[in-house]
N, C-alpha and C positions, 0 to 999 in steps of 0.2 A: 738730391735726386737729379739724374742726368736727363736732359731733354734730347730726344731723338728727333733730328731734323729731317724732314722729307727732302728728296732731291730737288723739288720744285720751289722750296722756300727760299726767299732772298737771303743772301749772305752779306756779312759786313765786308767793307773794303779790305781790312787786314786779313780776313779769312780768304778772300779772293787772291790777294797777293801771295799768301803762303801756299795756296794750291798751285798757282802759276810757277812758283819756285820749285815745288816738288815735281810737277810734271815736266819742267824743263830739265831737271836732273835725270829723269828717266829717259829723255831723248838724247842724252850725251852719246857721242860715238864710242863704241867699245874699243879700248886700246888693243892693238894687235902687235905692238912692238915686242919682239922676243918670242912670239908664238909660232909653232910649226904644227901643221896638221899631218899626223902620221897614222899608220895602220899596220896590222899584223893579222895572220890567219890563226884562228883558234879552232880546236876540234870539238864538235858537238856530236849528238847521237846519230846524225845522218850525214856526217862529213864536215868539211871545213867551212867556215864562214869568216868574213872579214870584219874585224873590230877596229873602229877608228878612235883616235884620241888626239887631244891637243897636248903639246908639251911646251913648257915655259921654263926659262931659266937655264942654269948651267947643269948639264948632265953629270958632271963630275962632283957636284955638291954632295956632301955626305947627308944632307937633310933632304928627304923626299916627302912630298905630299901627294896623296892620291885622292882625287875628288870623284865621287860617284853620285850621279843624279837619282832622283826618284823615278817611279814607274812611268810617268808620262812626260818626263822632261828630257834634256840632253846636255851634253858636256859644255855647251856654250853658256849655260847658266852660270858657270864659274869664271868667266873671262875676267871680270873685275877683281875677284879674289886672287886668281892666279897671277894677274898682272902685278898686284900689290905684293905678293909673296915671292915673286921670281928673283928678286935681288939676292935673297938669302937661301933659296931652296930650288930644287928641281920639282916643278909642279906638273902633274899629269892628270888630265881630266878625260875620263873614258866615256864613250857612247856605248850603252848596252846594245846588244843585238837587236836590230829592228828599230833603233832610235837614232836620231841625228844622222851622221854620215856613215854609220855602221850598216852592214848588209842585213837585209831582211832574211829571215829563215823560211825555207820552203815548206817545212812541216810545222804548222802552227802549234801543235802540242809540245814542241821542243822549247817553247818559251817558259822556262821554269827557273826557280830560285837556284837550283843546282847548276844550271847552265850559266847563270849570271856569276855565280861563285867561281866556276871553272874559268870563265873568261877573265875575271878579275885576277885570279891566281896566275894565269898565263901572262897577264900584263905586269904584275908585280915581279914575276921571274924575269921578264924582258927588261924592265927598267933597273933591276937590281943586279943584273949580271955584270961582271967586270968588263970594261971596255976593251 
C-alpha cells in the first residue's frame, strides 16, 4: 500500500536533494543554438493570418519532423526536443493560430480543428517545397 504524503509533512534529506535536482533541471536555460523564428501567412475563413514557427537544423535534410502543441500550449514546448533532433533532421515547431507568436484571429468562431489542419498543411507544403 502506498502512503500519500501531504505537502506539509517533513521529507527525508535524500528526498529533499532529489527534489532540488529535479527543480534545478527545470530551470536550465533552453538552448537556442540553431533555432530561427519564422512565419508565413495562411488563409482562413475571414482572410489571411500569420502563423509563426521555430525551425531547427538543416533545411536540406531529407528527414523532417513537425511538432504541433496541444490546445493551450505553444511551439516553445518543443525547444529541448528540437535542439536534440536538429543534428539529423529539419525540425519545425508550429504555433497554432492565437497561440505563442502566431496572430490572433479576429473572428473567434474561426478557431476550429479544420483551420488548424489547413494551417498545418500550409506549413508542410512550405517546408517540403524544393529550395
